[in-house]
All heavy atoms as an XYZ file, in Angstrom:
867
protein
N      83.936     96.587    103.306
C      85.138     97.234    103.538
C      84.883     98.634    104.128
O      83.819     99.270    103.825
C      85.964     97.444    102.263
C      86.438     96.169    101.689
S      87.466     96.513    100.252
C      87.192     95.027     99.358
N      85.750     99.069    104.988
C      85.548    100.363    105.631
C      86.913    101.114    105.728
O      87.940    100.521    105.678
C      84.972    100.137    107.067
N      86.754    102.329    105.906
C      87.959    103.216    106.122
C      87.866    103.651    107.595
O      86.905    104.277    108.013
C      88.002    104.470    105.224
C      88.022    104.005    103.731
C      89.135    105.295    105.559
C      87.813    105.136    102.784
N      88.897    103.329    108.350
C      88.920    103.681    109.783
C      90.071    104.695    109.990
O      91.236    104.316    109.737
C      89.158    102.451    110.686
C      89.204    102.855    112.130
C      88.073    101.427    110.430
N      89.748    105.916    110.360
C      90.726    106.950    110.595
C      91.046    106.881    112.098
O      90.199    107.281    112.901
C      90.292    108.257    110.128
C      90.038    108.291    108.621
C      91.331    109.372    110.472
C      89.444    109.496    108.030
N      92.192    106.390    112.467
C      92.599    106.238    113.823
C      92.701    107.638    114.528
O      92.923    108.629    113.851
C      93.874    105.433    113.940
C      93.669    104.047    113.438
C      95.011    103.294    113.340
C      92.700    103.197    114.270
N      92.603    107.682    115.842
C      92.627    108.967    116.575
C      93.836    109.846    116.203
O      93.610    111.058    116.038
C      92.650    108.560    118.069
C      91.889    107.221    118.085
C      92.322    106.568    116.802
N      95.013    109.322    116.158
C      96.155    110.150    115.838
C      96.058    110.745    114.438
O      96.373    111.907    114.209
C      97.489    109.340    115.854
C      97.898    109.118    117.333
O      97.452    109.831    118.192
O      98.684    108.166    117.542
N      95.481    109.972    113.472
C      95.312    110.476    112.156
C      94.174    111.540    112.109
O      94.227    112.498    111.343
C      94.988    109.346    111.152
N      93.194    111.386    112.944
C      92.172    112.411    113.110
C      92.753    113.697    113.570
O      92.447    114.790    113.072
C      91.045    111.952    114.009
C      90.167    110.851    113.527
C      89.206    110.328    114.513
O      88.973    110.957    115.584
N      88.563    109.186    114.196
N      93.634    113.580    114.556
C      94.353    114.801    115.077
C      95.169    115.436    113.951
O      95.295    116.642    113.812
C      95.239    114.465    116.283
C      94.415    114.196    117.520
C      95.307    113.801    118.723
O      96.532    114.290    118.729
O      94.867    113.072    119.554
N      95.859    114.576    113.193
C      96.644    115.064    112.026
C      95.746    115.872    111.070
O      96.072    117.013    110.627
C      97.254    113.938    111.269
C      98.300    113.165    111.973
O      98.831    113.672    112.976
O      98.614    112.017    111.551
N      94.593    115.330    110.796
C      93.621    115.978    109.859
C      93.195    117.348    110.408
O      93.181    118.316    109.646
C      92.446    115.084    109.543
C      91.484    115.519    108.497
C      92.180    115.613    107.146
C      90.365    114.541    108.447
N      92.924    117.423    111.674
C      92.519    118.711    112.298
C      93.644    119.670    112.298
O      93.474    120.900    112.018
C      92.050    118.462    113.752
C      90.668    117.776    113.877
C      90.407    117.429    115.304
C      89.585    118.566    113.221
N      94.916    119.254    112.503
C      96.021    120.129    112.411
C      96.240    120.600    111.043
O      96.628    121.791    110.832
C      97.338    119.404    112.902
O      97.256    119.077    114.218
N      96.133    119.753    110.064
C      96.238    120.112    108.664
C      95.187    121.156    108.299
O      95.475    122.170    107.640
C      96.090    118.902    107.747
C      97.266    117.918    107.793
C      96.879    116.670    106.992
C      98.580    118.540    107.265
N      94.017    120.967    108.808
C      92.880    121.875    108.555
C      93.168    123.274    109.109
O      93.077    124.285    108.454
C      91.598    121.389    109.161
C      90.418    122.273    108.988
C      89.225    121.871    109.694
O      89.260    121.358    110.838
N      88.054    122.059    109.111
N      93.653    123.253    110.365
C      93.989    124.565    111.048
C      95.136    125.305    110.297
O      95.059    126.476    110.049
C      94.450    124.271    112.455
C      94.800    125.500    113.248
C      95.161    125.212    114.682
O      94.938    124.106    115.175
O      95.829    126.088    115.318
N      96.152    124.531    109.877
C      97.253    125.140    109.165
C      96.770    125.706    107.814
O      97.111    126.838    107.523
C      98.343    124.056    108.897
C      99.455    124.548    108.020
C     100.501    125.339    108.605
C      99.510    124.290    106.668
C     101.546    125.850    107.800
C     100.560    124.734    105.890
C     101.535    125.509    106.412
O     102.549    126.003    105.643
N      96.052    124.938    107.095
C      95.606    125.419    105.739
C      94.644    126.589    105.841
O      94.685    127.503    105.046
C      95.005    124.281    104.930
C      96.049    123.250    104.502
S      95.425    122.056    103.340
C      95.332    123.097    101.884
N      93.806    126.621    106.859
C      92.849    127.672    107.010
C      93.611    128.959    107.420
O      93.177    130.065    107.013
C      91.749    127.366    107.993
C      90.765    126.328    107.476
C      89.741    126.019    108.647
C      89.954    126.858    106.312
N      94.692    128.827    108.142
C      95.501    130.009    108.534
C      96.310    130.495    107.363
O      96.562    131.699    107.271
C      96.386    129.677    109.671
C      95.669    129.615    110.993
O      94.653    130.253    111.201
N      96.200    128.843    111.966
N      96.817    129.625    106.507
C      97.703    130.041    105.452
C      96.985    130.237    104.098
O      97.489    131.086    103.324
C      98.816    128.951    105.220
C      99.668    128.683    106.449
C     100.514    129.804    106.736
C     101.452    129.509    107.903
N     102.183    130.657    108.330
N      95.957    129.541    103.862
C      95.250    129.651    102.577
C      93.756    129.908    102.795
O      93.319    130.226    103.938
C      95.513    128.371    101.769
C      96.894    128.221    101.379
C      97.724    129.117    100.805
C      97.724    127.052    101.590
N      99.017    128.615    100.630
C      99.010    127.358    101.096
C      97.519    125.786    102.052
C     100.055    126.411    101.061
C      98.536    124.858    102.094
C      99.808    125.182    101.630
N      92.913    129.574    101.843
C      91.555    129.908    101.929
C      90.738    128.645    102.365
O      91.200    127.491    102.300
C      90.962    130.394    100.624
O      90.962    129.341     99.642
N      89.491    128.847    102.761
C      88.625    127.757    103.122
C      88.399    126.839    101.871
O      88.369    125.696    102.006
C      87.251    128.270    103.643
C      86.340    127.145    104.035
C      85.067    127.637    104.662
O      84.926    128.872    104.893
O      84.162    126.846    104.828
N      88.329    127.455    100.724
C      88.131    126.679     99.436
C      89.334    125.754     99.231
O      89.129    124.603     98.893
C      87.973    127.620     98.284
O      86.817    128.441     98.489
C      87.786    126.854     96.966
N      90.538    126.250     99.483
C      91.735    125.429     99.337
C      91.703    124.250    100.291
O      92.041    123.125     99.921
C      93.023    126.254     99.595
C      93.314    127.287     98.538
O      92.844    127.091     97.357
O      93.953    128.312     98.767
N      91.267    124.484    101.535
C      91.205    123.384    102.535
C      90.161    122.389    102.061
O      90.396    121.209    102.109
C      90.833    123.907    103.920
C      90.349    122.749    104.748
C      89.142    122.551    105.275
C      91.091    121.619    105.067
N      89.052    121.339    105.922
C      90.268    120.736    105.844
C      92.434    121.157    104.868
C      90.659    119.493    106.361
C      92.840    119.954    105.367
C      91.970    119.118    106.097
N      89.000    122.838    101.644
C      87.935    121.884    101.173
C      88.400    121.079    100.022
O      88.116    119.900     99.912
C      86.650    122.663    100.860
C      85.974    123.280    102.070
C      84.772    124.195    101.699
C      85.527    122.256    103.110
N      89.097    121.694     99.144
C      89.658    120.914     97.941
C      90.691    119.852     98.443
O      90.648    118.748     97.955
C      90.337    121.881     96.922
C      89.281    122.683     96.198
O      88.184    122.302     96.067
N      89.692    123.843     95.701
N      91.550    120.275     99.380
C      92.574    119.332     99.875
C      91.835    118.200    100.677
O      92.217    117.015    100.499
C      93.518    120.073    100.820
N      90.891    118.516    101.485
C      90.106    117.547    102.223
C      89.426    116.484    101.278
O      89.474    115.264    101.477
C      89.110    118.169    103.117
C      88.312    117.205    104.007
C      87.289    117.932    104.888
O      86.586    118.815    104.390
O      87.229    117.595    106.073
N      88.766    117.079    100.224
C      88.165    116.197     99.244
C      89.115    115.271     98.566
O      88.923    114.072     98.334
C      87.431    117.047     98.200
C      86.137    117.599     98.707
O      85.527    117.117     99.707
N      85.701    118.707     98.063
N      90.332    115.791     98.271
C      91.346    115.003     97.638
C      91.831    113.824     98.571
O      92.031    112.728     98.128
C      92.568    115.894     97.246
C      93.552    115.197     96.434
C      94.660    116.102     95.985
O      94.834    117.263     96.456
O      95.538    115.597     95.219
N      91.903    114.143     99.842
C      92.353    113.135    100.795
C      91.320    112.011    100.833
O      91.699    110.835    100.747
C      92.505    113.783    102.264
C      93.741    114.614    102.282
C      92.580    112.670    103.297
C      93.881    115.489    103.525
N      90.014    112.344    100.967
C      89.012    111.305    101.116
C      88.784    110.602     99.767
O      88.437    109.408     99.770
C      87.760    111.898    101.691
C      87.938    112.161    103.186
C      88.061    113.426    103.679
C      87.915    111.088    104.077
C      88.268    113.657    105.010
C      88.133    111.244    105.443
C      88.275    112.576    105.863
N      88.912    111.283     98.636
C      88.862    110.583     97.330
C      89.980    109.591     97.174
O      89.727    108.444     96.736
C      88.877    111.612     96.209
C      87.628    112.406     96.056
C      87.732    113.586     95.110
O      88.845    113.696     94.423
O      86.785    114.357     94.984
N      91.173    109.905     97.618
C      92.306    108.962     97.536
C      92.066    107.780     98.463
O      92.342    106.664     98.097
C      93.610    109.706     98.010
C      94.892    109.011     97.735
C      95.236    108.859     96.266
C      95.577    110.200     95.670
N      96.446    110.126     94.496
N      91.565    108.016     99.680
C      91.284    106.928    100.603
C      90.152    105.983     99.992
O      90.219    104.773    100.189
C      90.863    107.399    101.956
C      92.027    108.049    102.781
C      91.460    108.730    104.024
C      93.101    107.007    103.098
N      89.168    106.602     99.342
C      88.142    105.758     98.742
C      88.758    104.870     97.650
O      88.297    103.736     97.523
C      87.030    106.716     98.171
N      89.666    105.438     96.864
C      90.260    104.558     95.889
C      91.134    103.418     96.472
O      91.078    102.243     96.015
C      91.243    105.435     95.000
C      90.560    106.360     93.992
C      91.595    107.233     93.361
C      89.775    105.564     92.963
N      91.823    103.709     97.593
C      92.521    102.673     98.330
C      91.544    101.607     98.814
O      91.734    100.403     98.699
C      93.327    103.278     99.509
C      93.869    102.143    100.410
C      94.517    104.120     98.940
N      90.450    102.056     99.360
C      89.420    101.164     99.912
C      88.856    100.201     98.857
O      88.649     99.051     99.089
C      88.256    101.954    100.588
C      87.326    101.092    101.388
O      87.798    100.128    102.078
O      86.101    101.324    101.245
N      88.625    100.736     97.677
C      88.056     99.901     96.632
C      89.094     98.946     96.014
O      88.718     98.033     95.229
C      87.504    100.756     95.462
O      88.548    101.536     94.887
C      86.337    101.675     95.921
N      90.367     99.192     96.300
C      91.409     98.396     95.735
C      91.906     98.891     94.381
O      92.835     98.273     93.779
N      91.332     99.973     93.862
C      91.848    100.517     92.648
C      93.138    101.247     92.747
O      93.825    101.512     91.744
C      90.759    101.540     92.075
C      89.428    100.917     91.719
C      88.464    102.081     91.305
C      89.593     99.959     90.549
N      93.566    101.530     93.965
C      94.872    102.224     94.225
C      95.578    101.466     95.327
O      94.926    101.188     96.356
C      94.642    103.653     94.549
C      95.904    104.427     94.908
C      96.777    104.629     93.679
C      95.536    105.814     95.469
N      96.756    101.127     95.133
C      97.615    100.463     96.121
C      98.833    101.364     96.322
O      99.550    101.727     95.402
C      98.107     99.076     95.683
O      96.914     98.324     95.345
C      98.842     98.391     96.756
N      99.107    101.658     97.593
C     100.256    102.531     97.887
C     101.535    101.695     97.906
O     101.517    100.501     97.787
N     102.563    102.445     98.156
C     103.908    101.863     98.219
C     104.198    101.615     99.699
O     103.752    102.396    100.576
C     104.944    102.783     97.680
C     104.807    103.087     96.221
C     105.130    101.830     95.323
O     106.017    101.112     95.671
O     104.393    101.639     94.346
N     104.999    100.613    100.030
C     105.360    100.425    101.431
C     106.117    101.671    101.948
O     106.815    102.346    101.210
C     106.368     99.258    101.413
C     105.961     98.495    100.192
C     105.477     99.537     99.147
N     105.859    101.996    103.187
C     106.592    103.120    103.832
C     108.053    102.804    103.883
O     108.497    101.814    104.473
C     105.988    103.393    105.269
C     106.828    104.482    105.975
C     104.475    103.743    105.184
N     108.797    103.630    103.184
C     110.243    103.288    103.008
C     111.006    103.139    104.327
O     111.808    102.171    104.419
C     110.905    104.417    102.182
C     112.375    104.169    101.884
C     112.945    105.313    101.054
O     112.458    106.418    101.035
N     114.021    104.974    100.359
N     110.722    103.993    105.253
C     111.456    103.903    106.572
C     111.110    102.592    107.265
O     112.031    102.059    108.004
C     111.045    105.068    107.483
C     111.502    106.400    106.924
C     110.556    107.020    105.957
O     109.591    106.380    105.452
O     110.712    108.191    105.623
N     109.991    102.018    107.051
C     109.642    100.777    107.739
C     110.092     99.568    106.899
O     110.522     98.557    107.399
C     108.168    100.718    107.955
C     107.558    101.722    108.904
C     106.056    101.644    109.003
C     108.169    101.660    110.279
N     109.963     99.697    105.551
C     110.367     98.634    104.658
C     111.860     98.318    104.862
O     112.288     97.147    104.711
C     110.006     98.987    103.237
N     112.608     99.366    105.165
C     114.078     99.147    105.275
C     114.419     98.239    106.496
O     115.500     97.743    106.546
C     114.802    100.487    105.410
O     114.450    101.152    106.660
N     113.472     98.066    107.409
C     113.712     97.137    108.513
C     112.761     95.910    108.468
O     112.479     95.301    109.493
C     113.571     97.929    109.903
C     114.702     98.923    110.029
C     112.245     98.536    110.093
N     112.175     95.672    107.288
C     111.430     94.521    107.065
C     109.925     94.525    107.358
O     109.279     93.557    107.361
N     109.413     95.749    107.561
C     107.984     95.903    107.840
C     107.328     96.482    106.554
O     107.572     97.582    106.211
C     107.752     96.862    109.042
C     108.422     96.281    110.274
C     106.202     97.056    109.267
C     108.447     97.257    111.426
N     106.561     95.646    105.871
C     106.019     96.044    104.575
C     104.504     96.310    104.552
O     103.985     96.766    103.581
C     106.336     94.991    103.553
C     107.836     94.788    103.302
C     108.495     93.783    103.963
C     108.503     95.646    102.527
C     109.864     93.595    103.799
C     109.856     95.527    102.305
C     110.512     94.504    102.934
N     103.841     96.041    105.643
C     102.321     96.166    105.591
C     101.800     97.526    105.682
O     100.617     97.816    105.373
C     101.659     95.252    106.661
C     102.065     95.528    108.106
C     103.216     94.669    108.553
O     103.875     94.011    107.759
O     103.524     94.715    109.758
N     102.622     98.483    106.175
C     102.178     99.904    106.158
C     102.529    100.573    104.830
O     103.677    100.427    104.321
C     102.879    100.682    107.294
C     102.476    100.148    108.645
C     103.194     99.136    109.238
C     101.377    100.697    109.338
C     102.811     98.633    110.531
C     101.054    100.239    110.591
C     101.732     99.188    111.182
O     101.374     98.726    112.372
N     101.540    101.185    104.255
C     101.798    101.811    102.885
C     101.428    103.294    102.974
O     100.697    103.710    103.851
C     100.880    101.113    101.960
C     101.222     99.606    101.766
C     100.442     98.885    100.805
O      99.267     99.095    100.555
N     101.010     97.886    100.119
N     101.890    103.989    101.972
C     101.550    105.361    101.854
C     101.096    105.680    100.452
O     101.537    105.083     99.453
C     102.619    106.347    102.292
C     103.991    106.112    101.784
O     104.888    106.177    102.529
N     104.184    105.728    100.534
N     100.205    106.643    100.383
C      99.716    107.244     99.135
C      99.850    108.774     99.291
O      99.871    109.313    100.409
C      98.299    106.890     98.747
C      98.213    105.360     98.407
C      97.285    107.196     99.895
N      99.907    109.405     98.179
C     100.154    110.855     98.195
C      98.983    111.560     97.483
O      98.400    111.112     96.557
C     101.410    111.264     97.473
C     102.638    110.619     98.021
C     103.081    109.375     97.602
C     103.312    111.298     99.067
C     104.256    108.823     98.164
C     104.475    110.724     99.604
C     104.890    109.470     99.185
N      98.625    112.768     98.034
C      97.771    113.666     97.316
C      98.712    114.780     96.861
O      99.872    114.688     97.045
C      96.666    114.245     98.252
O      97.267    115.090     99.247
C      95.930    113.135     98.941
N      98.094    115.857     96.300
C      98.962    116.906     95.837
C      99.718    117.621     97.044
O     100.799    118.163     96.797
C      98.164    117.931     95.037
O      97.114    118.438     95.833
N      99.153    117.556     98.253
C      99.836    118.237     99.338
C     100.052    117.360    100.554
O     100.644    117.855    101.550
C      98.971    119.404     99.814
C      98.815    120.484     98.760
N      99.840    121.283     98.332
C      97.759    120.872     98.031
C      99.398    122.119     97.424
N      98.121    121.889     97.209
N      99.599    116.090    100.528
C      99.655    115.281    101.762
C     100.123    113.855    101.496
O     100.014    113.351    100.386
C      98.274    115.242    102.409
C      97.764    116.638    102.704
N      96.929    117.345    101.911
C      98.031    117.428    103.747
C      96.695    118.495    102.410
N      97.358    118.601    103.585
N     100.618    113.256    102.600
C     101.079    111.846    102.577
C     100.182    111.154    103.612
O     100.011    111.606    104.684
C     102.540    111.808    102.951
C     103.096    110.417    102.903
C     104.595    110.525    103.213
C     105.326    109.237    102.970
N     106.721    109.316    103.063
N      99.560    110.018    103.183
C      98.678    109.282    103.943
C      99.275    107.893    104.249
O      99.704    107.227    103.288
C      97.342    109.117    103.288
C      96.706    110.372    102.703
C      95.487    110.026    101.868
C      96.471    111.431    103.722
N      99.301    107.524    105.493
C      99.881    106.225    105.886
C      98.768    105.354    106.340
O      97.976    105.687    107.217
C     100.979    106.301    106.959
C     101.499    104.903    107.401
C     102.093    107.218    106.540
N      98.644    104.126    105.734
C      97.550    103.216    106.094
C      98.066    101.777    106.081
O      99.106    101.444    105.629
C      96.400    103.367    105.100
C      96.728    102.835    103.731
C      96.397    101.512    103.383
C      97.378    103.572    102.765
C      96.682    100.993    102.102
C      97.659    103.090    101.513
C      97.306    101.792    101.213
O      97.593    101.241     99.971
N      97.154    100.952    106.630
C      97.420     99.488    106.644
C      96.035     98.842    106.369
O      95.033     99.234    106.965
C      97.949     99.121    108.007
C      98.256     97.659    108.156
C      98.795     97.425    109.521
N      99.055     96.054    109.763
C      99.289     95.465    110.940
N      99.329     96.273    112.025
N      99.474     94.215    111.061
N      96.063     97.823    105.555
C      94.806     97.092    105.295
C      94.838     95.835    106.242
O      95.745     95.081    106.232
C      94.744     96.634    103.814
C      93.402     96.038    103.448
C      93.409     95.624    101.990
N      93.431     96.835    101.118
C      92.420     97.589    100.808
N      91.252     97.383    101.333
N      92.617     98.642     99.984
N      93.678     95.736    106.980
C      93.538     94.604    107.904
C      92.146     93.990    107.637
O      91.153     94.675    107.774
C      93.621     95.015    109.351
C      95.027     95.706    109.661
C      93.427     93.831    110.306
C      95.129     96.328    111.004
N      92.149     92.733    107.224
C      90.853     92.003    106.962
C      90.000     92.809    105.994
O      88.789     92.893    106.194
C      90.138     91.630    108.202
C      90.936     90.859    109.160
N      91.450     89.549    108.833
C      91.414     91.109    110.401
C      92.130     89.108    109.883
N      92.140     90.056    110.849
N      90.556     93.485    104.993
C      89.805     94.166    104.018
C      89.483     95.678    104.385
O      89.073     96.399    103.491
N      89.647     95.986    105.601
C      89.403     97.380    106.018
C      90.752     98.211    105.934
O      91.818     97.680    106.164
C      88.880     97.427    107.463
C      87.536     96.831    107.549
O      86.740     96.852    106.576
O      87.172     96.226    108.614
N      90.583     99.511    105.772
C      91.783    100.419    105.604
C      91.843    101.201    106.906
O      90.901    101.911    107.239
C      91.567    101.315    104.409
C      92.752    102.361    104.356
C      91.533    100.521    103.100
N      92.907    101.074    107.591
C      93.180    101.857    108.811
C      94.248    102.894    108.528
O      95.341    102.590    108.109
C      93.712    100.920    109.920
C      92.647     99.969    110.442
C      92.372     98.773    109.795
C      91.909    100.280    111.578
C      91.382     97.892    110.210
C      90.996     99.389    112.040
C      90.670     98.231    111.380
O      89.716     97.365    111.817
N      93.836    104.146    108.741
C      94.704    105.287    108.481
C      95.371    105.664    109.732
O      94.815    105.913    110.797
C      93.885    106.451    107.940
C      94.862    107.665    107.594
C      93.091    106.072    106.675
N      96.729    105.651    109.690
C      97.584    105.903    110.887
C      98.131    107.276    110.929
O      98.345    107.812    112.000
C      98.775    104.909    110.868
C      98.350    103.503    111.259
C      97.879    102.651    110.214
C      98.428    103.020    112.493
C      97.502    101.362    110.541
C      98.035    101.746    112.871
C      97.563    100.911    111.838
O      97.190     99.659    112.140
N      98.344    107.938    109.817
C      98.957    109.254    109.789
C      98.601    109.995    108.539
O      98.387    109.390    107.469
C     100.476    109.179    109.900
N      98.456    111.322    108.638
C      98.257    112.285    107.553
C      99.204    113.370    107.797
O      99.190    114.049    108.754
C      96.824    112.772    107.517
C      95.788    111.702    107.312
S      94.149    112.489    107.138
C      93.099    111.027    107.243
N     100.097    113.571    106.806
C     101.185    114.526    106.922
C     101.178    115.504    105.742
O     100.983    114.988    104.607
C     102.521    113.917    107.167
N     101.407    116.747    105.948
C     101.673    117.678    104.891
C     103.045    117.424    104.292
O     103.930    116.947    105.022
N     103.216    117.687    103.011
C     104.530    117.458    102.413
C     105.605    118.316    103.069
O     106.797    117.920    102.981
C     104.482    117.790    100.903
C     103.730    116.794    100.097
N     104.021    115.434    100.129
C     102.717    116.899     99.215
C     103.237    114.789     99.358
N     102.430    115.618     98.815
N     105.292    119.351    103.725
C     106.308    120.207    104.323
C     106.601    119.839    105.790
O     107.485    120.397    106.412
C     105.907    121.692    104.299
C     105.840    122.191    102.825
C     105.436    123.595    102.781
N     105.419    124.002    101.381
C     105.423    125.214    101.000
N     105.519    126.199    101.839
N     105.380    125.496     99.700
N     105.869    118.910    106.302
C     106.094    118.464    107.692
C     107.324    117.559    107.813
O     107.755    116.991    106.806
C     104.887    117.684    108.189
C     103.717    118.583    108.603
C     102.544    117.684    109.166
O     101.755    117.166    108.326
N     102.501    117.548    110.474
N     107.804    117.475    109.019
C     108.943    116.582    109.277
C     108.380    115.157    109.420
O     108.044    114.689    110.550
C     109.609    117.025    110.600
C     110.818    116.194    110.905
O     111.131    115.208    110.190
O     111.440    116.488    111.934
N     108.235    114.450    108.303
C     107.603    113.176    108.292
C     108.365    112.095    109.060
O     107.722    111.373    109.832
C     107.426    112.700    106.803
C     106.823    111.362    106.750
C     105.509    111.090    107.013
C     107.621    110.239    106.303
C     104.936    109.883    106.995
C     107.080    108.995    106.247
C     105.776    108.830    106.609
O     105.233    107.567    106.512
N     109.670    112.027    109.013
C     110.372    110.965    109.845
C     110.086    111.096    111.323
O     109.942    110.154    112.050
C     111.852    111.209    109.496
C     111.803    111.781    108.148
C     110.619    112.683    108.136
N     110.032    112.389    111.808
C     109.724    112.565    113.256
C     108.306    112.168    113.561
O     108.055    111.555    114.621
C     109.970    114.086    113.600
O     111.307    114.385    113.342
C     109.674    114.343    115.050
N     107.321    112.506    112.694
C     105.945    112.135    112.930
C     105.860    110.626    112.969
O     105.224    110.030    113.854
C     105.046    112.687    111.802
C     103.586    112.185    111.809
C     102.889    112.748    113.032
C     102.939    112.644    110.549
N     106.512    109.957    111.981
C     106.474    108.491    111.906
C     107.063    107.885    113.199
O     106.540    106.915    113.752
C     107.257    108.027    110.649
C     107.139    106.514    110.395
C     105.707    106.090    110.176
C     107.993    106.211    109.223
N     108.263    108.396    113.652
C     108.884    107.866    114.861
C     107.961    108.003    116.122
O     107.827    107.043    116.897
C     110.195    108.536    115.064
C     110.973    107.953    116.199
S     111.294    106.156    116.053
C     112.384    106.154    114.654
N     107.286    109.149    116.190
C     106.349    109.326    117.353
C     105.231    108.291    117.323
O     104.866    107.738    118.336
C     105.758    110.750    117.353
C     106.756    111.783    117.762
C     106.068    113.169    117.716
C     107.063    114.243    118.050
N     106.447    115.584    117.967
N     104.740    108.002    116.102
C     103.669    107.001    116.037
C     104.164    105.597    116.383
O     103.490    104.846    117.036
C     103.065    107.008    114.611
C     102.400    108.248    114.165
C     101.134    108.448    115.062
N     100.833    109.888    115.159
C     100.158    110.577    114.220
N      99.729    109.952    113.173
N      99.976    111.862    114.391
N     105.354    105.306    115.983
C     105.905    103.979    116.210
C     106.143    103.801    117.711
O     105.935    102.682    118.221
C     107.197    103.744    115.440
C     107.021    103.575    113.971
C     108.391    103.521    113.283
C     106.224    102.352    113.595
N     106.547    104.804    118.394
C     106.805    104.717    119.752
C     105.526    104.560    120.566
O     105.522    104.023    121.693
C     107.555    105.979    120.259
C     108.992    106.056    119.799
C     109.671    107.390    120.166
C     109.862    104.909    120.201
N     104.374    104.953    120.013
C     103.083    104.780    120.680
C     102.538    103.382    120.550
O     101.733    102.919    121.300
C     102.074    105.742    120.077
C     102.152    107.134    120.584
C     100.984    107.942    120.051
C     100.757    109.181    120.820
N      99.606    109.933    120.375
N     102.940    102.649    119.457
C     102.403    101.337    119.233
C     102.781    100.343    120.223
O     103.681    100.230    120.876
C     102.840    100.848    117.821
C     102.234    101.626    116.681
C     102.785    101.093    115.317
C     100.730    101.561    116.665
């Protein structure tokens, strides 16, 4: 099993890093980053299963799931045992807009 962070999610992670380093301390960012990767590791092992993304589930798409950290929302999909991360958003971000932009790219 592997965790694959797709390019858009990588960009999200860099944006989150930039934001947190500007607003808070490097230690805060490192703690948040560790929390993100610890959560993804739990998803990868199967010890944690997220909930379907509500906006997608309402139209019958259930395979995309989200999990939360203390400050972030992670959207992923499991394909053949691997975890593909599609988006990482801060709780204060406009999540529906981010999700819509990703869907339009697919």
